[in-house]
C-alpha positions, 0 to 999 in steps of 0.5 A, a space after each residue: 880407364 879413368 882417362 889414364 889411357 890404354 898403356 896405363 890401363 894395361 900396366 894397372 891390370 898387370 899390377 893386380 895379378 899378385 893380389 889374385 894369387 895371394 887370395 888363393 894361397 891364403 884360402 888354401 892355407 886357411 882351410 888346412 888349419 884348425 881355425 875354421 873348425 874351431 869357429 864353426 864348432 863354437 857357433 854350431 857345435 863340435 860335431 858340425 865343426 869337425 865335419 866342416 873342417 874335414 870337408 874344407 881340407 878335402 877341398 884344398 886339392 881343388 883350390 890348389 888346382 884352381 891356383 895352377 889354372 889361374 897361374 897359367 891363365 895369368 901368365 898367358 894373359 900377361 904375355 899377350 898384354 906385354 905384346 900388345 903394350 909394346 905394339 902400341 908403344 911402337 905405333 905411338 913412337 912411329 906417329 910421334 916421329 911422323 908428326 915431328 918430321 912432317 913439313 907444313 906441306 906434308 901436313 897440308 897434303 894429309 889434311 886435303 887428302 883426308 877431307 871431304 871434297 865438298 867441304 874443301 870447296 866450301 872452304 875455298 869459296 869462304 876464303 876466295 870469294 868471302 862467302 860465309 855460307 856457300 849454298 849447295 848449288 854453288 858448291 855443286 857447280 865446282 864439286 858435283 854430287 853426281 858422276 862427271 863425264 869425260 872425253 865428251 864430244 857433241 855433234 849437232 846435225 840440222 835438217 830442213 823439213 817441210 812447213 819451215 820446220 827444222 829437225 835437230 839431232 844431237 849425238 853425244 859420246 861420253 865416258 862415265 863411271 856408272 853403276 846404274 843408268 836411271 832416267 827421270 820423266 816428268 809432265 812439265 819442264 819446271 818439274 824436270 829442273 827440280 828433279 834434276 837438281 835434287 836427284 843426283 843419281 839420275 843420268 838425265 831428266 826428260 819432259 814428256 811431250 804429252 802428260 798421258 805419256 807418264 802412264 808408259 814411261 819406259 816406252 816414252 823415254 825410249 821414243 825420245 832418247 837413244 842410248 847405246 853402250 859402245 864396246 870394242 866390237 859391239 854397239 848395243 842400244 839400251 832398253 828401259 823398265 819402270 822402277 818400283 813405286 818404293 824405289 821411286 819414293 826413296 830416290 825422290 825423297 822429300 820433294 814435297 812440291 811435286 806430286 809423285 804421280 807427275 814423276 816416273 823413273 826408269 832404269 836401263 835393263 842389263 846395264 853393264 855396271 861391272 865395267 865401271 868406266 863405260 863408253 856411251 852414245 846418247 842421241 835425241 831429236 828435237 823439232 824446231 820452228 823455222 821462226 826461232 832460227 837458233 839452237 843450243 847445247 848446254 852441259 848439265 854437269 861438269 864434263 871434259 869436252 874435247 870437241 863440238 861439231 855443228 853440221 848444217 849442210 842440210 839446212 836451206 840457209 846461206 852459210 854467210 847467215 850462220 854463226 856459232 856462239 860458244 858460252 864457256 865462261 873461263 875458257 876465254 876467246 874460243 874460236 871455231 873452224 869451218 872444215 867444210 861449207 856449213 860444217 863448224 867445229 870447236 876444239 875445247 879439250 878442257 872442262 866446262 861447268 854446268 850451264 856452259 855450252 854453245 849456241 848456233 844461229 842462222 837466218 834473220 833471227 830477230 829474237 837472237 839479235 835482241 836477247 843474245 845467245 841462250 845461256 
């Protein structure tokens, strides 16, 4: 198109049509004159010239038929190009009207809606915090590369056990838009943190109690984590199966610092992906030492939290020695209520970021008094 644009190319193509017709008409006229016979006769003899002239005259009918076909095709092509030309011209006029009639607010809205969300976050950080090159970690705090959770409620239940041990059960109800549910399992906590950060498609990453548990990851995850799908009339616990070695390597990608044998990934069997938004209940138990005298819950991604409850009615500690310490940053002064003795509740109804959460302390906790709540 030589940089002239599509409209100029259509016009130039239409302008070449008379040239094609002139060539065909000239060929028909030429073969019906004695010129070809005279030229060939002079070069190769009179007999050859006469035979060639007669042959060319017979071919004039074919050339005439070719002329008719060419006329038909060019008429059809010209009509189609004419329609395309006017369609493009109308579209250009519409775009021109839109660009001239849009206000600055409309232009800004169009740019924002068409831009990538993480690029918008980077631009906001560069402008608002004067950060020239925001890191992926900082951007992911604002716009995560994994599905967020909505309508989240957390209940932490404490129970005293023999030998000064305390069992903590955490029940988390949430809504998420998931197509699959994948869980990672590693041999140590340092690997869990790396895998959780690098593999956005994982719902959760667990540190297994024993390195030997990595040999049976599906059974190990099922013993540590109970996940239920919550329907209108049914509740179903999910079972897990190990993903193939090829799938695992594709998900782990370039994690060269972690041996592949130290990480396994399991998938929920018969996960109802077609539902899109799905309601889940996630439950897990942790054993605490009686000397620690604190526990906490912390968000692993942005999520909308409605309520956090602490049930310490089965802990053999006086209520006056219990305290709930939220660490939710920008939400400011968040206070809790005591619905019953040893039953605490915080109504957040707001978004929290990764790293936000709540700590619960009880007893003479010298460690908590020195260092403060976790987080």
